[in-house]
PAZAPA-4460 file (N, C-alpha, C; in steps of 0.05 Angstrom, whole numbers, plus 32768, in hexadecimal, padded with zeros to 4 digits):
% residues 282
    n_x    n_y    n_z   ca_x   ca_y   ca_z    c_x    c_y    c_z   seq   type   mol
   831A   85CE   7882   8310   85B2   7882   82FF   85BE   78A0     1      M     A
   8305   85D1   78B3   8302   85CE   78D2   82EA   85DA   78C6     2      A     A
   82DE   85E6   78B7   82C1   85F6   78BB   82AD   85E4   78AA     3      E     A
   82AD   85CD   78AA   82A1   85B9   78A2   828E   85B8   78BA     4      S     A
   826F   85AF   78A6   825B   85AB   78C6   826B   858D   78CD     5      P     A
   826F   857D   78AD   8272   855D   78C0   8280   8561   78D4     6      T     A
   829F   8570   78D4   82AE   8576   78E8   82A4   856F   7909     7      V     A
   828D   8590   7909   8282   8592   791E   826E   8577   7923     8      R     A
   8269   8567   7915   824F   8556   7919   8269   8541   7924     9      R     A
   8278   8540   791C   828A   8524   7924   829C   852E   793F    10      R     A
   82A3   8547   793E   82A9   854A   7960   828D   8543   796F    11      H     A
   827B   854D   7970   8263   8547   797F   825D   8529   7980    12      V     A
   8263   851B   7970   8255   8500   7972   826E   84F3   797D    13      G     A
   8289   84F5   7979   8295   84EC   7986   8294   84EE   79AB    14      A     A
   8293   850E   79AF   8291   8512   79C8   827C   8507   79D3    15      E     A
   826A   8502   79CA   824C   84F4   79DB   824F   84D5   79DC    16      L     A
   825F   84D0   79CD   8269   84AE   79CB   827B   84AE   79DF    17      R     A
   828F   84B9   79E0   82A3   84B4   79FE   8298   84C1   7A15    18      R     A
   8282   84D5   7A18   8271   84DA   7A2F   8261   84BB   7A33    19      L     A
   8252   84AE   7A22   8244   849C   7A26   8253   8486   7A2F    20      R     A
   825E   847F   7A27   8278   8460   7A2D   8283   846C   7A47    21      E     A
   8291   8485   7A50   8291   848F   7A67   827E   848D   7A80    22      S     A
   8265   8492   7A72   8249   848C   7A8B   8249   8473   7A8A    23      A     A
   825B   845E   7A7B   824B   8440   7A7C   8227   843E   7A65    24      G     A
   8223   844B   7A59   8205   844E   7A4E   8213   8442   7A35    25      V     A
   81FA   842B   7A2A   81FD   841F   7A16   81EC   8432   7A01    26      D     A
   81F8   842C   79EA   81DE   842E   79D2   81C7   8434   79D1    27      R     A
   81B6   8417   79DD   81A7   8412   79DF   8195   8426   79F1    28      E     A
   81A2   8426   7A0B   8196   843E   7A1F   8190   845D   7A11    29      S     A
   81A3   8469   7A00   81A8   8480   79F4   818D   8482   79E1    30      A     A
   8191   8468   79D4   8173   8468   79C7   8157   846F   79CE    31      A     A
   815D   845F   79E6   8146   845F   79F5   813B   847C   79FB    32      E     A
   814E   8483   7A0C   814D   84A2   7A0F   813E   84AF   79FE    33      L     A
   8149   84B3   79E6   813D   84C1   79CA   8124   84B8   79BF    34      L     A
   811D   84A3   79C8   810A   8494   79C3   8110   8490   799F    35      D     A
   8126   848D   7998   8132   8486   797B   813A   8469   7975    36      C     A
   8142   8468   795E   8151   8450   7956   816F   844E   7960    37      S     A
   817B   842C   7961   818F   842F   796C   81A6   843A   7959    38      L     A
   81A0   8440   793E   81A8   8445   7926   81AE   8461   792A    39      S     A
   819A   8473   792F   81A2   8488   7932   81B2   8494   794A    40      K     A
   81B5   8489   7954   81CD   8491   796D   81E9   848A   7962    41      I     A
   81E6   8477   7957   8200   846D   7940   8208   8483   7931    42      T     A
   81F3   848E   7926   81FB   84A6   790E   8204   84BB   791B    43      K     A
   81F0   84C0   7934   81FB   84DD   7947   821E   84D9   794D    44      I     A
   8221   84C2   7955   823A   84C1   795E   8253   84BE   794A    45      E     A
   8248   84B4   793C   8256   84B7   7912   8259   84CC   7911    46      L     A
   8246   84E0   7917   8246   8501   7904   8239   84FF   78EF    47      G     A
   8230   84E5   78EB   8219   84E8   78CC   8206   84F0   78CD    48      N     A
   81F7   8500   78E5   81DC   850E   78E9   81E4   8521   78FD    49      V     A
   81D2   8537   78FF   81D7   8546   790F   81C4   8545   792A    50      A     A
   81C8   8549   793C   81BA   853D   795A   81A9   8561   795A    51      V     A
   818B   855E   7962   8179   856F   7965   818E   857A   798A    52      K     A
   8186   8592   798C   818F   859D   79A7   8180   858D   79BE    53      R     A
   8162   8589   79BA   8158   8579   79D7   8160   855E   79D6    54      A     A
   8168   8558   79BC   8171   853B   79C3   8191   853B   79CE    55      E     A
   81A0   854F   79C9   81BF   854E   79D2   81B9   8554   79F3    56      L     A
   81AA   856A   79FC   81A8   8571   7A17   819C   8550   7A24    57      E     A
   818E   8544   7A17   817F   8531   7A27   8197   851F   7A26    58      K     A
   81B1   851D   7A18   81C1   8508   7A17   81D2   8515   7A2D    59      L     A
   81DC   852D   7A28   81F0   8534   7A37   81ED   8537   7A55    60      L     A
   81D4   853D   7A5E   81C5   8530   7A79   81CB   8514   7A7E    61      E     A
   81C2   8506   7A6E   81C8   84E8   7A74   81E0   84DE   7A75    62      C     A
   81F2   84ED   7A6B   820C   84E3   7A69   8222   84F7   7A7F    63      Y     A
   820F   8508   7A91   8219   8515   7AA4   823A   8526   7A9E    64      S     A
   8233   8532   7A86   8242   853F   7A7B   824E   855D   7A89    65      A     A
   8265   8561   7A88   8267   8583   7A9B   8266   8597   7A88    66      P     A
   8252   85AD   7A9D   8247   85C4   7A99   8255   85CC   7A82    67      A     A
   826E   85D2   7A7F   827D   85DE   7A69   8280   85CC   7A50    68      E     A
   8285   85AF   7A54   8285   85A7   7A37   826A   85A9   7A2F    69      L     A
   8250   85A6   7A3F   8237   85A2   7A33   822F   85BC   7A21    70      S     A
   823D   85DB   7A2C   823A   85F1   7A20   8244   85EF   7A05    71      A     A
   825A   85E2   7A04   8271   85E1   79E9   8261   85D0   79D1    72      S     A
   8256   85C0   79DC   824F   85A7   79CC   8233   85B0   79C1    73      L     A
   8221   85C4   79D4   820B   85CB   79C0   8211   85E3   79B1    74      L     A
   8222   85F1   79B1   8229   8604   79A7   8235   85F9   798B    75      V     A
   824C   85E8   798B   824D   85D8   7977   823B   85C9   7961    76      I     A
   822B   85BA   7971   8216   85AE   7961   8205   85C2   7955    77      A     A
   8205   85D7   795D   81EE   85EF   7951   81FF   85F4   7939    78      A     A
   8218   85FA   7939   8226   8601   7920   822E   85EC   790E    79      E     A
   8223   85D8   7915   821F   85BA   7906   820C   85B0   78F8    80      A     A
   81F6   85C9   78F3   81E7   85C3   78E4   81DF   85D9   78CE    81      K     A
   81FA   85E8   78C9   8204   85F3   78B0   8207   85DF   7895    82      K     A
   81F8   85E9   7888   81FF   85DC   786A   821D   85DA   785D    83      R     A
   8221   85BF   785C   8241   85BD   7847   823A   85C6   7829    84      G     A
   825D   85C2   7822   8256   85D5   7804   824F   85C4   77F3    85      W     A
   8249   85AD   77F6   8238   859B   77E6   8219   8597   77E4    86      W     A
   820D   85AA   77FA   81EF   85AD   77F6   81E8   85BE   77DD    87      S     A
   8200   85CD   77D8   81ED   85E0   77BE   81E7   85CE   77A5    88      R     A
   81F5   85BA   77A0   81F3   85AE   778D   81DC   8596   778F    89      Y     A
   81CD   859D   779C   81B2   858B   77A1   81B0   8579   77A3    90      G     A
   819B   8562   778E   819D   854D   7790   81AB   853E   777F    91      K     A
   81C3   854D   7773   81DA   8546   7763   81E6   8532   7774    92      A     A
   81E7   8539   7796   81F8   8528   77A3   81E3   8512   77B3    93      V     A
   81D6   84FD   77AE   81C5   84F0   77B4   81CA   84F0   77DB    94      P     A
   81B3   84E9   77E9   81B4   84F7   7806   81CB   84DA   7810    95      D     A
   81CF   84C3   7808   81D8   84AB   780D   81FA   84B7   7812    96      W     A
   81FA   84C6   77FB   821A   84CB   77F8   8228   84E4   77FB    97      F     A
   8212   84FA   780A   821A   8513   7813   8225   850C   782E    98      R     A
   8221   84FA   783F   822F   84F1   7856   824B   84EF   784F    99      T     A
   824D   84DF   783E   8276   84DF   7834   8280   84F0   7829   100      F     A
   8274   8502   781B   827A   8523   780F   8283   852E   7822   101      V     A
   8277   8532   783A   8278   8540   7852   8297   8531   7865   102      G     A
   828B   8517   7868   82A1   8508   7874   82C0   850B   786E   103      L     A
   82B9   850B   784B   82D7   850F   7837   82E8   852B   7840   104      E     A
   82D4   853F   783E   82D8   8559   783F   82E7   8565   7860   105      S     A
   82DC   8554   7874   82E7   855A   7889   8304   8546   7894   106      A     A
   8305   853A   7885   831E   8520   7883   8338   8529   787E   107      A     A
   834A   852E   788D   836B   852F   7882   8379   8522   7874   108      C     A
   8375   84FD   787E   837C   84EB   7869   8366   84D9   785E   109      E     A
   8370   84D1   7840   835B   84B4   7839   8367   849A   7833   110      M     A
   8369   8486   783B   8370   8471   782F   835A   8467   781A   111      R     A
   835D   8462   7808   8354   8450   77F6   8359   843C   77E2   112      V     A
   8349   842A   77DA   834C   8413   77D5   833F   840D   77BD   113      Y     A
   8339   8411   77A3   8329   8413   778A   8334   83FB   777C   114      E     A
   831E   83F0   7776   831F   83CD   7767   8322   83DD   7746   115      A     A
   830B   83E8   7740   82FC   83E5   7723   8303   8405   7717   116      E     A
   8308   8419   7724   8304   8436   7714   8314   8449   7722   117      L     A
   8328   8459   7715   832C   8468   771E   831D   8481   7738   118      I     A
   8327   847A   774B   831A   848A   775E   830E   849E   7759   119      T     A
   82F7   84AA   7769   82EB   84C1   775F   82F3   84DC   775E   120      G     A
   8307   84E1   7778   830D   84F7   777F   8326   84FC   776E   121      V     A
   832B   84EC   775D   8345   84F2   7745   8340   84E6   7723   122      L     A
   8327   84E8   7727   831F   84E4   7708   8319   8506   76F9   123      Q     A
   8325   850C   76E0   8322   851D   76D0   8305   851D   76CE   124      T     A
   82FD   8538   76C1   82E0   8538   76B1   82D8   8529   76A2   125      E     A
   82E8   851D   768B   82DD   8514   7680   82D6   84F5   7685   126      A     A
   82EB   84E9   7696   82EA   84CE   7697   82C9   84CA   76AD   127      Y     A
   82C5   84E3   76C3   82B3   84DE   76D7   8292   84E2   76BD   128      T     A
   829B   84EF   76AB   8284   84F0   769B   8283   84DE   768F   129      R     A
   8291   84CC   768A   8293   84B3   767A   8286   849B   768E   130      A     A
   8291   84A1   76A5   8283   8485   76C3   8260   848D   76C7   131      V     A
   8259   84A4   76C3   8247   84A9   76CE   822E   84A0   76AA   132      I     A
   823D   84A5   769D   822A   849F   7683   822B   847F   7685   133      A     A
   8237   8475   7689   8237   8453   768E   8227   8446   76A8   134      A     A
   822E   8455   76BC   821F   844E   76D3   8203   8460   76D6   135      V     A
   81FD   8470   76CF   81DC   847F   76D1   81DB   8495   76B8   136      S     A
   81D4   847E   76A4   81D0   8483   7680   81B2   849D   7686   137      P     A
   81A6   8496   769A   818C   84A5   769C   818E   84BA   769E   138      E     A
   81A1   84CA   76AA   81A3   84E2   76BB   81A1   8506   76A3   139      L     A
   8193   8510   76AA   818F   8529   769B   81AB   852F   769F   140      A     A
   81B4   8546   7688   81CA   854B   7684   81D1   855F   7699   141      E     A
   81C2   8578   76A5   81BF   857C   76C2   81CB   8574   76D5   142      E     A
   81BF   8553   76D5   81C7   8550   76F7   81EA   8543   76EB   143      Q     A
   81EE   853F   76D2   8205   8532   76D2   821A   8545   76D2   144      V     A
   8213   855D   76CC   8229   8572   76CD   822D   857B   76F0   145      E     A
   8211   8578   76FE   8215   8581   7719   822C   8567   772A   146      R     A
   8229   8553   7722   823A   853C   7727   8254   8540   771D   147      L     A
   825F   854A   770A   8272   854E   76FB   827F   8567   7713   148      V     A
   8273   8577   770E   8277   8594   7729   8281   8588   7741   149      R     A
   826F   8575   7748   8274   8568   7768   8290   855E   776D   150      V     A
   8296   854B   7756   82B2   853B   7758   82C7   8552   774F   151      R     A
   82C6   8565   7747   82DA   857A   773D   82DB   8589   7757   152      A     A
   82C5   858C   7762   82D2   859A   777D   82D9   8584   7795   153      E     A
   82D3   8574   779A   82E2   855E   77A9   82FD   855E   779C   154      R     A
   8300   855F   7787   831D   855F   777C   832F   8573   7785   155      Q     A
   8324   858E   7780   832A   859F   7785   8332   85AE   77A7   156      A     A
   8322   859F   77B8   8328   859B   77D3   8341   858C   77D1   157      R     A
   8344   8573   77CC   8359   8565   77D1   8371   8570   77C4   158      L     A
   8379   8582   77B5   838A   858A   77AA   838F   85A4   77AF   159      L     A
   8384   85AF   77C7   8381   85CF   77CA   839C   85D6   77D4   160      S     A
   83A5   85E9   77E6   83B7   85F6   77EE   83B6   85E6   7812   161      G     A
   839D   85DB   781F   839D   85D0   7838   839B   85B1   7833   162      D     A
   83A5   85A1   7823   839B   8584   7816   839C   8577   7829   163      P     A
   8391   8564   7825   8385   8546   7835   8396   8534   7829   164      Q     A
   83A1   8526   783B   83B5   850C   782E   839A   84F7   7818   165      R     A
   83B0   84ED   7805   83A5   84D4   77FB   83AE   84C1   77F9   166      L     A
   83AE   84A5   7807   83B9   8495   77FD   83B0   8481   77E6   167      N     A
   83AE   847D   77D2   839F   8473   77BC   83A6   8459   77B4   168      L     A
   83A0   843F   77BC   83A9   8420   77AA   8391   841B   7799   169      I     A
   839B   8413   7788   8380   8410   776E   838F   83F7   7767   170      M     A
   8376   83E3   775A   8383   83CF   774B   838A   83D4   7729   171      S     A
   839E   83C9   772B   83A5   83D2   770C   838A   83CD   76EE   172      E     A
   8373   83C1   76F5   8360   83BC   76ED   835D   83DA   76E7   173      A     A
   835B   83F0   76F7   834B   840B   76F8   8360   8423   76E9   174      A     A
   8379   8415   76E6   838E   841D   76CF   8386   8418   76B1   175      V     A
   837F   8401   76B2   8379   83EF   7699   835E   83F0   7688   176      R     A
   834C   83F1   769D   832B   83F7   7695   8327   840E   7688   177      R     A
   831D   840A   766A   8313   841A   7651   8300   8426   7661   178      M     A
   82FC   8442   766A   82E3   8454   7670   82E7   8466   7659   179      V     A
   82D7   8466   764E   82D5   8480   763B   82D9   8486   7623   180      G     A
   82F6   8474   7621   8303   8477   760A   8321   847E   760C   181      G     A
   8335   847C   75F6   8355   847A   75F8   8356   8497   7602   182      P     A
   834E   84AB   75F7   8356   84C3   75FD   834E   84CB   7617   183      A     A
   833A   84C1   7622   832E   84C4   7640   8341   84B8   764E   184      I     A
   8347   849E   764C   835D   848E   765B   8374   849C   765F   185      M     A
   8383   84A4   7643   839D   84B2   7646   8395   84C8   7658   186      R     A
   8389   84E0   7655   8384   84F4   7669   837E   84EE   7683   187      E     A
   836C   84DB   768A   8372   84D4   76A5   8383   84C8   76BC   188      Q     A
   8396   84B3   769F   83B0   84A9   76AF   83C5   84BE   76AC   189      L     A
   83C3   84D1   76A0   83DA   84E6   769F   83D1   84FB   76B4   190      A     A
   83BC   84FE   76BC   83B4   8508   76D1   83BE   8501   76EC   191      F     A
   83BC   84EC   76ED   83C4   84D2   7709   83E1   84D1   770B   192      L     A
   83F1   84D8   76F4   840A   84D7   76F3   8413   84F4   7701   193      V     A
   8403   8509   76F8   8406   852B   76FE   8402   852B   7718   194      A     A
   83F1   8521   7723   83E3   8522   773F   83F7   850F   7751   195      V     A
   8401   84FF   7751   841A   84F0   775B   8431   84FE   7762   196      Q     A
   842C   850D   7757   844B   8521   7764   8442   852D   777A   197      R     A
   842C   8533   777F   8425   8548   7794   842E   853E   77B2   198      R     A
   8439   8545   77BD   8442   8534   77D9   842E   8524   77E9   199      P     A
   840F   8535   77E1   83FA   8528   77F1   83E9   8510   77EA   200      N     A
   83F3   850C   77D6   83E7   84F2   77C1   83F9   84E0   77C5   201      V     A
   83FA   84C3   77C8   8406   84AB   77C1   83F5   849C   77B0   202      T     A
   83FE   8490   779B   83E6   8485   778A   83FF   846C   7789   203      I     A
   83F2   8448   778E   83FA   8438   778A   83F3   8423   7779   204      Q     A
   83FE   8411   7765   83E6   83FC   775C   83EB   83E5   7764   205      V     A
   83DA   83D7   7761   83D8   83C1   7768   83D6   83A3   7750   206      L     A
   83EB   83A5   7749   83F2   8392   772B   83E0   837B   7728   207      P     A
   83D7   8376   770F   83CD   835B   770E   83DB   8342   771A   208      F     A
   83F5   8346   7718   8400   832A   771D   8409   8327   773C   209      R     A
   83FF   8337   774C   83F9   8338   7769   83DE   8320   7771   210      S     A
   83CD   8319   7757   83C2   8305   776C   83AB   8308   7776   211      G     A
   839F   82EA   7782   838C   82F5   779D   8399   830D   77B0   212      A     A
   8383   8318   77BB   8390   832B   77D1   8377   832F   77E6   213      H     A
   8375   8344   77FC   8367   833D   7813   8351   834C   780C   214      A     A
   8358   8360   77F9   8335   8373   77EE   8329   836B   77D7   215      A     A
   832E   8355   77D1   8322   8343   77B5   8306   8349   77B1   216      I     A
   82FA   835B   77A2   82E1   8363   77A4   82DB   8378   77B0   217      G     A
   82E1   8383   77BD   82DF   8399   77CE   82ED   83B2   77CA   218      F     A
   82DD   83D1   77CB   82E5   83E9   77CA   82E6   83F7   77E3   219      T     A
   82F5   8407   77ED   82F2   840C   780A   8305   842E   780A   220      F     A
   82F9   8440   7823   82FD   8451   781E   8304   8457   783F   221      T     A
   831F   8460   784F   8324   8460   7866   8328   847E   7875   222      M     A
   8326   848D   7880   831B   84A7   7885   8331   84AD   78A6   223      L     A
   833E   84BD   78AB   8347   84C9   78B5   8345   84E2   78B8   224      R     A
   833E   84EC   78DB   8334   8509   78D9   8349   851D   78EF   225      F     A
   834C   852C   78F0   835E   8548   78F9   835F   853C   7914   226      P     A
   8371   8532   7925   8374   8537   7945   8376   851B   7942   227      D     A
   8375   84FF   7931   8375   84E6   7939   8386   84DA   792A   228      E     A
   8397   84CD   7936   83AE   84B7   792C   83AA   84A5   791A   229      P     A
   8396   84A2   7912   8389   8488   7902   8373   8489   78F2   230      A     A
   8371   8482   78DA   8352   8481   78D0   8342   846F   78E8   231      P     A
   8329   8485   78E7   8315   8472   78FE   82F4   8475   78ED   232      T     A
   82F1   846E   78D2   82E0   846E   78C2   82E3   8459   78AA   233      L     A
   82D9   844F   78A8   82D1   843B   788A   82BB   8447   7878   234      V     A
   82BC   844A   7865   82AC   8453   784E   82AA   8437   7837   235      Y     A
   828D   8428   7841   828A   8418   7826   8270   8424   7817   236      L     A
   8271   841C   77F9   8260   8420   77EA   8254   8411   77D4   237      E     A
   823A   8419   77CF   822F   8401   77BD   8224   8415   77A3   238      D     A
   820F   8411   7793   81FE   841C   7784   81F0   842C   7791   239      L     A
   81E2   8429   77A8   81D0   8437   77AE   81D1   8441   77CD   240      T     A
   81E4   8440   77D7   81EA   8441   77F1   81FF   8441   77FE   241      S     A
   8205   8440   781A   821F   843F   7820   8224   843C   7841   242      A     A
   823A   842F   784C   8237   842B   7864   824E   8430   7877   243      A     A
   824F   8434   7889   825F   8444   789B   8270   8437   78B3   244      Y     A
   828B   842F   78B6   8296   8417   78C6   82A7   8429   78DF   245      L     A
   82A2   8428   78F7   82AE   8434   7907   82B2   8428   7924   246      D     A
   82B0   8411   7924   82B0   83FB   793D   82D0   83F4   793A   247      E     A
   82DA   83EF   794D   82FD   83E5   794C   8306   83D1   7940   248      A     A
   82F4   83C0   7940   82F9   83A6   7936   82F9   83A8   7915   249      A     A
   82E6   83BE   790D   82E2   83BC   78ED   82F9   83CC   78EC   250      D     A
   8300   83E0   78F6   831E   83F2   78EF   832F   83DE   78EA   251      L     A
   8336   83D0   78FA   834D   83C1   7900   8347   83B2   78E0   252      D     A
   8336   839F   78DF   833B   8392   78C5   8347   83A9   78A8   253      V     A
   8335   83B9   78A5   8337   83C7   7892   8359   83D3   7892   254      Y     A
   8360   83D4   78A6   837A   83E6   78AD   8390   83D2   78A1   255      K     A
   8385   83B9   78B2   839E   83A4   78AA   839D   8397   7888   256      L     A
   8384   83A1   787B   837D   8396   785F   838D   83B1   784E   257      T     A
   8388   83C3   7855   8398   83E1   7849   83B7   83D1   7849   258      F     A
   83BC   83CC   785E   83D8   83CC   7866   83E4   83B3   7849   259      D     A
   83D4   83A6   784C   83DC   8384   783F   83DA   8395   7823   260      R     A
   83CD   83A1   7817   83C7   83AA   77FE   83DC   83B6   77F5   261      L     A
   83EB   83CC   780B   8401   83D4   7807   8415   83D1   7804   262      Q     A
   841F   83B7   780E   8432   83A2   780C   8437   8393   77F6   263      A     A
   841A   838E   77E7   841D   837E   77D6   8422   8398   77B8   264      L     A
   8412   83B1   77BB   8413   83C6   77A4   8434   83CB   779F   265      A     A
   8432   83D4   7786   8446   83DD   7784   8454   83FE   778E   266      L     A
   846A   83FD   778F   8475   841C   7798   8463   842F   7783   267      G     A
   8462   844D   7792   845F   8465   7785   8471   8468   7768   268      P     A
   8484   8467   7765   8495   8466   774C   8490   844F   7733   269      A     A
   848F   8439   773F   8487   841F   772E   8466   8424   7725   270      E     A
   845B   842E   7737   843F   8434   772A   8439   8442   771B   271      S     A
   8442   8461   7719   8448   846F   7705   844E   845F   76F2   272      V     A
   8468   8456   76EF   8468   8447   76D3   8452   8432   76C3   273      A     A
   844D   842A   76DB   8434   8419   76D1   8422   8428   76C3   274      V     A
   8416   843D   76D2   8403   8452   76C0   840A   8465   76AC   275      I     A
   8426   8466   76A3   8428   846D   7696   8435   8464   7677   276      E     A
   843A   8448   7682   843F   8437   766B   841D   8429   765A   277      R     A
   840A   8430   766E   83F0   842A   766B   83E0   8446   7652   278      A     A
   83EA   845C   7663   83E5   8470   764E   83F6   846C   7635   279      V     A
   8404   845F   762F   8412   8460   7614   8403   8447   7605   280      S     A
   83FD   8435   761A   83EC   8424   7607   83C9   842C   7607   281      E     A
   83B9   8430   760B   83A2   8444   75FF   83A7   8450   75EB   282      F     A
***
């Protein structure tokens, strides 16, 4: 994970934000300095986009960054322009989703709440194909194959020898919803039971009987990165775009919401029992 260009961009962005705040410079002034939009400054500090060398030099000078730190950040920023593993799949990964794939690859922990479907990183190939067929039936077979391979590689990275931590809470609806047919559902749910045995994966089911809860109508992902004690980014997604939240007030809301969901959800052992019972019912 340390070699990901996203890690490098996040490091540069975090340092720029720290330097800016220490210098008492607001984002509006930084945007004026670069003659760019306020959203670009936000994206640079989040690590969502790479910063050009000339822009970085201007910001470092404005923030009165120490010479040694400036030199280090210039080197890291140059390395951050290298492409990530997902780039080889071309347009199969939409531009708005590439940022998340990079951030996911860089994260050491994911906290996910899923309301409707099995979360993407734990989907079997057949389940993934069934979801794609329902959401984007117009896609050519070649595009479908690339999407399936991207999802498979994301899963392989989660379950590799240097694993991330995944804490997944999913609605019982995701377990019960028929996707692709009984055989596909049995395979998918059996896979969840097997994955749950891994030390880096925790799956909890939020049962129907829990009633109204703090995340009704929402699905979200929280990401924690190396050397950070808690999640520092929230990812929200719709059909054609995504949003990233990193303000302390937003993070506090989502952390509290996830904690409340955990308190309502079944424990891991009870959750496995629900999943195994669903397997027998399909």
